[in-house]
C-alpha positions in Angstrom: 145.5 196.0 255.4 145.8 192.5 253.8 144.3 189.5 255.4 146.4 186.6 256.4 145.2 184.6 253.5 146.2 187.4 251.1 149.6 187.5 252.7 150.0 183.7 252.1 149.2 184.0 248.5 151.4 187.1 248.1 154.4 185.1 249.1 153.8 182.5 246.4 153.0 185.0 243.6 149.8 182.9 243.2 148.1 180.2 245.2 148.0 177.4 242.6 151.4 177.0 241.2 150.7 174.6 238.4 147.7 176.5 237.2 145.3 173.7 238.2 141.6 174.6 238.4 140.7 175.0 242.1 138.0 172.4 243.0 135.3 173.3 245.5 136.6 170.8 247.9 139.6 168.6 247.3 139.4 164.9 248.2 142.3 165.3 250.7 144.8 168.1 251.6 148.3 166.9 252.0 150.4 169.3 254.1 154.2 168.9 253.8 156.4 171.1 256.0 159.9 171.5 254.5 163.2 172.9 255.5 166.1 172.4 253.1 164.7 169.4 251.3 165.6 170.3 247.7 167.1 166.8 247.1 163.8 165.1 248.0 161.2 167.2 246.2 161.2 165.5 242.7 161.1 162.0 244.1 158.4 162.9 246.5 156.1 164.5 243.8 156.7 161.5 241.5 155.5 159.0 244.1 152.6 161.3 245.2 151.4 161.5 241.6 151.1 157.8 241.3 149.2 157.0 244.6 147.2 159.8 246.1 143.5 160.1 245.4 142.3 162.1 242.4 141.4 165.7 243.2 143.9 166.0 246.1 145.9 169.1 246.8 149.4 169.3 248.1 150.4 172.2 250.3 154.1 172.9 250.8 154.9 175.2 253.8 158.5 175.9 253.3 161.0 177.3 255.9 164.1 176.6 253.8 167.3 178.6 253.5 168.2 176.7 250.3 166.2 176.7 247.0 163.6 174.1 248.0 160.7 176.6 247.2 162.2 177.3 243.8 162.4 173.6 243.0 158.7 173.1 244.0 157.7 176.0 241.7 159.9 174.6 238.9 158.4 171.1 239.0 154.8 172.3 239.5 155.0 174.5 236.4 157.0 172.0 234.2 155.5 171.1 230.8 153.7 167.7 231.0 153.2 167.8 234.8 150.2 165.6 235.6 150.5 165.4 239.4 148.2 166.9 242.1 147.4 170.5 242.5 150.3 172.2 244.3 150.1 175.2 246.6 153.1 176.8 248.2 153.8 179.1 251.2 157.4 180.1 251.6 157.8 181.7 255.1 160.4 184.4 255.7 162.6 184.0 258.7 160.4 186.4 260.7 157.5 184.0 260.4 159.2 180.8 261.4 158.9 181.1 265.2 158.0 177.7 266.7 159.7 175.6 264.0 158.1 173.2 261.6 155.1 172.7 264.0 153.9 176.2 263.1 154.5 175.4 259.4 152.0 172.6 259.8 149.4 174.9 261.5 149.7 177.3 258.6 149.1 174.4 256.2 146.0 173.4 258.2 144.7 176.9 257.8 145.2 176.8 254.1 143.7 173.3 253.6 140.4 173.1 251.8 139.6 169.4 252.1 137.7 167.6 254.9 140.7 165.4 255.5 144.2 166.8 256.0 147.2 164.5 255.9 150.6 165.6 257.3 153.7 163.9 256.1 157.4 164.7 255.9 159.2 165.5 252.6 162.1 163.0 253.2 160.1 159.9 252.0 160.3 158.2 255.4 156.6 158.4 255.4 155.3 156.4 252.4 152.8 158.4 250.3 151.2 155.1 249.4 149.6 155.1 252.8 147.5 158.2 252.3 144.5 156.5 250.6 144.5 153.8 253.2 144.4 156.3 256.0 141.5 158.1 254.5 139.6 154.9 254.0 140.2 153.9 257.7 139.2 157.3 258.9 135.9 157.2 257.0 135.2 153.5 257.9 135.8 154.0 261.7 134.2 157.5 261.7 137.4 158.7 263.4 138.7 162.3 263.8 142.4 161.3 263.8 144.3 158.5 262.1 147.8 158.1 263.4 150.4 156.2 261.3 152.3 154.4 264.0 155.9 152.9 263.9 155.0 150.6 266.8 152.0 148.7 265.7 151.8 145.0 264.8 152.2 145.8 261.1 154.9 148.4 261.7 158.6 148.7 261.4 161.1 151.3 262.5 164.2 150.5 260.5 164.6 154.0 259.3 166.1 155.0 262.7 169.4 154.0 264.1 169.6 152.0 267.3 170.3 155.2 269.3 167.5 157.1 267.6 165.0 154.3 268.2 165.9 154.2 271.9 165.6 158.0 272.2 162.3 157.9 270.3 160.9 155.3 272.6 162.1 157.2 275.7 160.4 160.4 274.5 157.1 158.6 273.7 157.2 157.0 277.2 157.7 160.4 278.8 154.7 161.8 276.9 152.5 158.8 277.8 153.6 159.1 281.4 152.8 162.8 281.7 149.7 162.8 279.5 148.4 159.3 280.1 144.7 160.3 279.9 145.0 162.1 276.6 147.3 159.6 274.9 145.3 156.4 275.8 145.2 154.2 272.7 148.0 156.2 270.9 151.2 154.1 270.6 153.2 156.7 268.7 152.4 160.2 270.0 155.6 161.5 268.3 154.6 160.4 264.8 154.9 163.1 262.1 152.6 161.1 259.8 148.9 161.4 260.5 145.5 162.3 259.0 143.0 164.6 260.8 139.4 165.6 260.1 139.8 169.4 259.5 136.6 170.4 261.4 137.5 168.3 264.4 140.2 170.6 265.6 140.6 174.3 266.4 143.9 175.5 264.8 143.9 178.6 267.0 144.2 176.4 270.1 147.5 174.9 268.9 150.7 176.4 270.2 153.4 174.2 268.6 157.1 174.5 269.6 159.2 172.3 267.4 158.1 169.5 265.0 156.0 167.3 267.3 152.7 168.7 266.1 150.7 165.5 266.7 151.4 165.7 270.4 150.2 169.3 270.4 147.0 168.3 268.5 146.1 165.5 270.8 147.1 167.4 274.0 144.9 170.4 273.1 142.0 168.2 271.8 141.6 165.3 274.3 138.2 164.2 272.9 139.3 163.2 269.4 138.2 159.8 268.2 141.5 158.2 267.3 142.6 155.1 265.4 145.9 153.9 264.1 147.5 152.2 261.1 150.9 150.5 261.1 153.5 151.4 258.5 157.2 150.8 257.7 159.3 153.9 258.6 162.0 154.1 255.9 165.4 155.6 255.7 165.6 159.2 254.7 165.8 159.5 250.9 168.3 162.5 251.0 169.4 165.4 253.2 169.8 165.7 256.9 167.6 164.9 259.9 166.0 167.8 261.7 166.6 166.2 265.1 168.9 168.3 267.3 169.6 169.5 270.8 167.4 172.5 270.2 164.5 170.3 269.1 165.0 168.2 272.2 164.7 171.4 274.4 161.6 172.4 272.4 160.0 169.0 272.9 160.7 169.1 276.7 159.1 172.6 276.9 156.1 171.5 274.8 155.6 168.5 277.0 155.8 170.6 280.1 153.3 173.1 278.7 150.8 170.4 277.8 151.2 168.7 281.3 150.5 172.0 283.0 147.5 172.7 280.9 146.2 169.3 281.7 146.3 170.2 285.4 144.9 173.6 284.9 148.0 175.8 284.7 147.1 177.3 281.3 143.5 177.6 282.3 144.4 179.6 285.5 146.5 181.9 283.4 143.6 182.5 280.9 141.3 183.3 283.8 143.9 185.7 285.2 144.3 187.4 281.8 140.5 187.7 281.4 140.0 189.2 284.8 139.2 192.9 285.2 142.5 194.7 284.3 144.5 196.7 286.8 144.3 200.4 285.9 147.0 202.9 286.7 147.2 206.7 286.2 150.7 208.1 286.7 150.3 211.8 287.7 147.9 212.3 284.7 150.9 211.8 282.3 150.6 208.2 281.4 147.8 205.6 281.8 148.3 201.9 282.0 145.9 198.9 281.7 147.4 195.6 282.7 146.0 192.0 282.8 148.4 191.5 285.7 148.8 193.5 288.9 151.9 195.7 289.0 152.9 196.2 292.7 155.5 199.0 291.8 152.6 201.1 290.4 150.1 200.4 293.2 150.2 203.9 294.4 148.9 205.1 291.1 146.1 202.5 290.8 142.6 203.9 290.0 139.1 202.4 289.5 138.6 204.0 286.2 140.6 205.7 283.5 139.3 209.0 282.1 140.6 208.0 278.6 141.8 204.8 276.9 145.0 203.4 278.3 148.2 204.5 276.5 150.1 201.3 277.6 148.4 197.9 277.6 149.9 194.7 279.2 148.3 191.4 278.2 148.8 187.7 277.8 150.7 186.6 274.7 148.5 185.0 272.0 150.8 182.2 270.8 148.6 181.4 267.8 149.2 184.8 266.3 152.7 185.3 267.7 155.4 185.8 265.2 153.0 186.7 262.2 153.9 190.0 260.8 151.8 191.3 257.9 154.2 192.9 255.3 151.8 195.9 255.0 151.8 196.3 258.8 153.4 199.7 259.5 153.5 199.5 263.3 156.9 198.4 264.6 157.0 195.1 266.5 159.8 194.2 269.0 160.0 190.5 269.9 162.3 188.7 272.4 162.2 185.0 273.0 164.4 182.6 275.0 165.4 179.2 273.7 162.9 177.5 276.0 160.1 178.6 273.7 156.7 179.0 275.1 157.7 177.8 278.5 160.3 180.6 278.7 160.6 184.4 278.6 158.7 185.8 275.6 157.8 189.5 275.1 156.2 191.2 272.1 155.9 195.0 272.1 153.8 196.7 269.5 154.6 200.4 269.2 152.0 202.9 268.2 149.5 205.4 269.6 148.8 202.6 272.1 151.9 200.6 273.2 150.9 197.0 273.7 153.2 194.5 275.6 152.2 190.9 275.3 154.0 188.5 277.7 154.3 184.7 278.1 153.0 182.8 281.2 156.4 182.7 282.8 156.8 186.5 282.7 153.3 187.1 284.0 153.8 184.8 287.0 156.4 187.2 288.4 155.0 190.8 288.7 158.4 192.2 289.7 160.1 190.7 286.6 157.2 191.9 284.5 157.5 195.5 285.7 161.3 195.7 285.9 162.0 194.1 282.5 159.0 195.0 280.4 156.8 197.8 281.8 159.4 200.1 283.3 161.5 200.4 280.0 158.3 201.2 278.2 157.4 203.9 280.8 160.9 205.5 280.5 160.5 206.1 276.7 156.9 207.1 277.1 157.9 209.7 279.7 160.7 211.1 277.5 158.2 211.5 274.6 156.1 213.7 276.9 159.0 215.8 278.3 159.6 213.9 281.5 162.3 211.5 282.8 161.8 208.5 285.0 165.1 208.1 286.8 166.7 205.6 289.1 166.3 207.4 292.5 165.5 207.2 296.2 163.9 210.0 298.1 162.0 210.9 301.3 160.2 214.0 302.5 159.8 215.1 306.2 158.5 218.3 307.7 158.6 220.1 304.5 162.1 219.0 303.5 162.8 216.5 300.8 166.0 214.5 300.0 166.4 213.0 296.6 169.3 210.9 295.3 169.7 209.8 291.7 172.3 207.2 290.5 172.6 204.1 288.5 170.7 201.0 289.6 172.0 198.9 292.5 174.4 201.6 293.8 173.0 201.9 297.3 170.6 204.8 297.0 167.9 203.3 299.3 170.5 202.2 301.9 171.9 205.8 301.9 168.5 207.2 302.6 167.8 204.8 305.4 171.1 205.7 307.0 170.2 209.4 306.8 166.9 208.7 308.5 168.5 206.4 311.1 171.1 209.1 312.1 168.6 212.0 311.9 171.1 214.1 310.0 168.6 216.1 308.0 
């Protein structure tokens, strides 16, 4: 099976598009997440070639439905190209869960330099600032340098009056809910920043939308942070990625970070790592679950005689949505619009069926069983020559009464009435 790094290179055809010799460690890695930015690529690369440090690498992580990736390849391989080394990962639709924030995390994983700068492709973030940000990071021995739109040397003219008001409101909401973590950060929603690569753990990041800086700070509260002001320009070409969907993602991300600050995520991790609940259903199917399943309590055992055939566990958001092209085991994924704060289930089918669920699902054992575990059990029983049916029954003095019908049709009520009237 290919490794994740092999998979990334396989999507490009090769890792280094312009045939540049890979240096041991670039001076800086510049990660540029793109989605339908074809009109900006040539102007962006022209400006980058003039101002970024020698020996830098540029990593495009592309989620486009247009020909942005083709344009990057075309320019990188053009005769006479003298710009930075260019690497490209074009992600298929199946790998885009979480939006441009996850594109940035993929770029962070690919980066080889000590410093990684994240900037947008629309030229609202001036490439001329990159060298200054690296210098400031080195001089102040910081882990994170945030380019802020709200500093004394800053301007925010690239946004309309309405957008400026919304941006301020969102920043105030973040600072209100995450005051301890955002102390000294005037622009937590900035998409333009520089981070020391070994100061963060990419696997701890669970982005949902394009506000990746907020996620980095929220998951790494001990980062040494400094800021530089800059002029936020108008978009060079194309359309803004701001939308109602991104607003919902931002709200869900902020809620998740706030809960983790107060121990919500930690409590869920503890729960998931606790001794699993084990169930043996009549010796036909065995289940191991990180969460208690009250509907199966009658079948609970202290130890299984063989490995569990169905496993229920917490969802690993860092790995969620990544599907290796050589991976032959089917994967079923369902996610609501609320992102990580909503209903998410991933079911991997194989000799062992694994169901990975989000925090919201795990918090309700009945929802977990009815909507996730029971459907899996039904198919597993059929594969073994049995049927798990909707039914109600009771047995008394050697006589049994059993009613099957569709769900919510009054089977249990009927049984209770039979018992109450004693007509059996």
